[in-house]
N, C-alpha and C positions, 0 to 999 in steps of 0.2 A: 533600640527604642529610645525616643527622646525622653529626657529627664523632665519631670514635671517641676515647674518653677514654684518654690515655696513662697507664699505671700504672707504679709502680716495680717491679712484679713481672711476670714473663712470664705471658701469658694461656694458659689451657687451651683446647683446641679445644672447640667447642660439641658437647655430647652429641647423639647421633642418635636416642635414644629419645624418645617423646612425653612421658614423665614428666619427663625432665631437659632437654628442649629449651629453650634460652634464646631469648627473643623479641628480644633486642638484644645488642650487644657492650658495653653500658655497665656491665656487671658480669660477673665471671667465675664459672665454676662453683665454683671454690674459695672465692670470697667468698660465694656463695649458701650453701655448706655451713656456713661460719662463722656467717652470719646465722641459719640454721635451727638450728644448735646452740645459739645464745644464746636463741632463742625457746623451744627445748625445755627449757632450763634454767629459764626462767620458768614454763612449763607444768608441769614436774615439781615445781617448788617451790610450786605452787598460789598464785602471786602474783595477787592480784585486779586486775581492770581490763581494759580493752580494748586493742587494738593499733592504732598509728597509723604511717602512712608518708607522709613529706613529700618529694615529688618522685618520682612513680611512673612518669612517662614513658609507655611503651606497656604497662607491667604486668609487666616481666621479673621483678622481685622479688615483686610483688603476688600473682602466681599461686602461688608457693611458700608465701608467708605464708597465703594463703587455704586452700590444701590442708592445711597443718599445723593450722590452726585449726578445720577442719571437724568434728572430734569434740568440740569444746568449745562453750561458750556465749558465748565472746568474739566481739565484733564487730570487723571490720577497717575502719578509716577511711583513705581515701586523699585526699591533697591535692596539687593541681598547678594551675599557672596555665593549662596547655594553650596557652601562647603562647611557649614556648621560654624561653631564658635571659633574665633581666633585664639591666639595665645593670650593669657592673662598678663597684666602688668602689676606692679606693686600696689597700685590704687584699687585693684580688684580683690585683694586678699581678704578673706573672711573665713573663719572656722565654720560658719553656717553654709558656705558655698563650695565646699570641697567636691561636691558631686558634679560641678560644672567643669568639664574637661575640654581641651582642644578637640574640635570636630563634633562635639555634641550638638543636638538640635539641628541636624542636617536635613534639609529638604531640597529636592531638585527643582529646577525651573520647570521641568515637565510636569511635576506634581502640582505646582502652583497653577500653571495654565489649565490643567485638567480640572482643578477645583473651581477656578473662575468660570470656565465654560459650563460646568455643571450647575453653577449658580445662575447662569443666564445673564451675567452682567457684561457691560461693554469692556473689552479688553484694555487694561491700562498699558502705559508705557513701562516696560520692564527692563531694568539694567542689571546685569550680572557683574559684580565687582566687589572687592573689598572697599570699604568706605574710604580708607586712606588713599586709594588709587583713583577716586573720582575727581574729575576736574570741574571747574565752574560751568563749563559748557554742558555738563551732564544733567544739570538741574534747570528747571524752568526759570526764566528771567524775573518772574514775579510769583510769589508764593503767598497764599492766604492761610494755609493750614498745614502743619507738619506733625507727623506722629513718629517719634523716635523710639525704637525697641531694639537697641543694639546690645543691651545687657552689660557691656563692659565700658570702662572709662574711655578708652580711645574710640570705641564704637558709638559713643554719644558725643564726645567732643569733636570728632572729625565732621559729622553732619552739622553740628551747630556752627562750626567755622564756615562750612560750605554754603549754608542757606541764609545766614544771618543778614547779610547785606541785600538779599533778595526778598526779604519779608516785607509785605505791603503794610502800610499803616493800618493798625487794627488786627493784624494777623495773630494767630494762636499757635503755640507749640506745646504739644503734650509729650511728656517723656515717661515711658514705662519703667517700673522697678525702682523709682526714686525712693520708696519707703520699704524696699526689700533688703533685709539685712544680709541675705545671701549674695547679693549683687551690689556691694557698696560703691562700686565705680561709677554707677549711673548718677547717684547723688553727688559724688565728689566732682564729677564733670560739670554738672549743672551749677552747683554752688560756686565753683571756681569761675565759671563763665559769667554768672550774673554779678559777681563782684565788680566786673569791669564793663558791664553793659547795662544801659538804662532800659527799664521795662515799665509797663503800666501797672501790672499786678502779678502776684505769684501766690499759689496755694497748692496744697496737696490733698488729694482725695483717693481713698484706697491706696494703691501703690503708685498712683499717677501724679507727676508734677505738671501743673497747668500754668503756662506762661502766656500772659497777654501782653503783646508788644505795643 
């Protein structure tokens, strides 16, 4: 059974309506609302480019992204190993995160597709791969919004390297677990990256890092 991610903020109960029902406890409804708000900012601003999500698991966030993109011409791209968590590196070490082991949080591509179909959304482009194995040709040439939920240092840094030059002016990147003491690699990857790259603004809400480029 997947391990529930400990957050630094209390979780809201899962909503009972079909529209707001969460497929897993790996993200809270309050975090979903922040992610959707940031996507709406991109859409309202007519920022060009498609939308990418790295680390989609069973599709908890993907369903909401797909619904919000339905009236647009943008394509949603999903990336996951579908083999669970990779090995940790030294940057991921934390006494609070010892429950996270190699192979945890495993979901199959078939599970994801089943959940997307049940939600009645347009099927995204789905790529099964470790993020370190992805090539520039695997991501859209122009990106308006990116959601990174890789948990570990390399699983955040690798997508940042992959997408950065493809981000359209005004694009937004949201990184999960930035404020999660159990998964310190996410913050270490973001902080290290931003030291050498210019952005418009940066802030943290709940566990999410929000980067406006």
